[in-house]
Wavefront OBJ file of the C-alpha trace (Angstrom):
o trace
v 0.000 0.000 0.000
v 1.340 3.404 -0.850
v 1.669 6.026 1.813
v -1.939 6.635 2.841
v -3.213 10.130 3.398
v -5.608 10.012 6.305
v -8.101 12.833 6.440
v -11.507 12.758 7.976
v -13.918 14.544 5.628
v -16.982 14.080 7.818
v -17.967 12.150 10.877
v -18.502 9.055 8.727
v -16.251 9.218 5.646
v -12.497 8.575 5.881
v -10.266 9.172 2.850
v -7.273 6.809 2.762
v -5.812 7.768 -0.640
v -6.466 10.687 -2.948
v -3.694 11.127 -5.513
v -2.747 10.987 -9.172
v -0.776 7.863 -10.109
v 1.135 7.163 -13.296
v -0.842 5.093 -15.829
v 0.426 2.813 -18.574
v -0.198 3.686 -22.227
v -3.222 1.379 -22.610
v -5.827 3.863 -21.385
v -8.138 5.705 -23.798
v -7.984 8.809 -21.593
v -5.720 10.157 -18.890
v -5.282 13.206 -16.760
v -2.225 15.435 -17.083
v 1.135 13.647 -17.415
v -0.510 10.314 -18.309
v -2.001 9.852 -14.841
v -5.197 8.464 -13.336
v -6.845 9.627 -10.124
v -6.767 7.004 -7.361
v -9.227 7.493 -4.508
v -9.799 5.097 -1.607
v -12.314 5.797 1.125
v -14.466 4.131 3.754
v -17.945 5.125 4.825
v -19.674 4.200 8.077
v -23.208 5.611 7.999
v -25.058 7.243 10.843
v -28.248 7.679 8.841
v -30.830 4.921 8.764
v -30.913 3.293 5.333
v -27.377 4.241 4.280
v -25.003 1.376 3.493
v -21.401 1.238 4.609
v -18.553 0.606 2.182
v -14.834 0.413 1.637
v -13.930 1.258 -1.954
v -11.264 2.166 -4.468
v -12.112 4.473 -7.364
v -9.801 4.822 -10.361
v -10.849 7.815 -12.485
v -9.347 8.228 -15.955
v -11.207 11.314 -17.122
v -14.444 12.027 -18.992
v -16.517 10.563 -16.123
v -15.262 7.010 -16.503
v -12.936 4.578 -14.795
v -12.862 1.524 -12.539
v -14.350 0.765 -9.120
v -13.755 -1.876 -6.450
v -16.273 -1.673 -3.597
v -17.198 -3.963 -0.717
v -19.025 -3.700 2.602
v -17.011 -2.172 5.423
v -16.738 -5.568 7.142
v -14.585 -6.624 4.147
v -12.188 -3.647 4.392
v -9.194 -5.976 4.814
v -9.929 -7.439 1.373
v -10.197 -3.955 -0.150
v -6.883 -2.962 1.454
v -5.266 -6.143 0.089
v -6.566 -5.378 -3.418
v -5.272 -1.808 -3.120
v -1.821 -3.147 -2.267
v -1.888 -5.256 -5.461
v -2.423 -2.325 -7.832
v 0.731 -2.139 -9.920
v 2.319 1.092 -11.084
v 2.037 2.315 -13.701
v -1.682 1.561 -13.318
v -3.067 -0.657 -16.080
v -6.635 -1.578 -16.906
v -5.524 -5.192 -17.350
v -4.277 -5.322 -13.742
v -7.516 -3.739 -12.487
v -9.603 -6.336 -14.339
v -7.481 -9.134 -12.858
v -8.084 -7.687 -9.380
v -11.864 -7.674 -9.857
v -12.533 -3.997 -10.546
v -15.744 -3.069 -12.370
v -15.931 -0.487 -15.166
v -18.053 2.583 -14.450
v -19.085 5.642 -16.421
v -21.229 8.610 -15.541
v -21.142 8.282 -11.755
v -19.200 5.940 -9.511
v -21.476 6.464 -6.495
l 1 2 3 4 5 6 7 8 9 10 11 12 13 14 15 16 17 18 19 20 21 22 23 24 25 26 27 28 29 30 31 32 33 34 35 36 37 38 39 40 41 42 43 44 45 46 47 48 49 50 51 52 53 54 55 56 57 58 59 60 61 62 63 64 65 66 67 68 69 70 71 72 73 74 75 76 77 78 79 80 81 82 83 84 85 86 87 88 89 90 91 92 93 94 95 96 97 98 99 100 101 102 103 104 105 106 107
């Protein structure tokens, strides 16, 4: 796992990673300097009806990317998957790790 940046954004949402990582040349779109945005957070709800999660979002631009999300009780699995993301980030590696493609909104 890369150096995590711990910042509490609310009483229930903890951001563990929020950075641009180098991407390989297989992506259709990138951010500046051939990078993708890597975001990992965990949510523990206080509102009735909300569901908890631990997730990794890989955003490649134009409202699309890859998502790996599990219930908070499975956070150890999510952390293990995060540790297996190779740099430069490749879509092939994300598929092998079980990420799902998203477009429009990753929520």
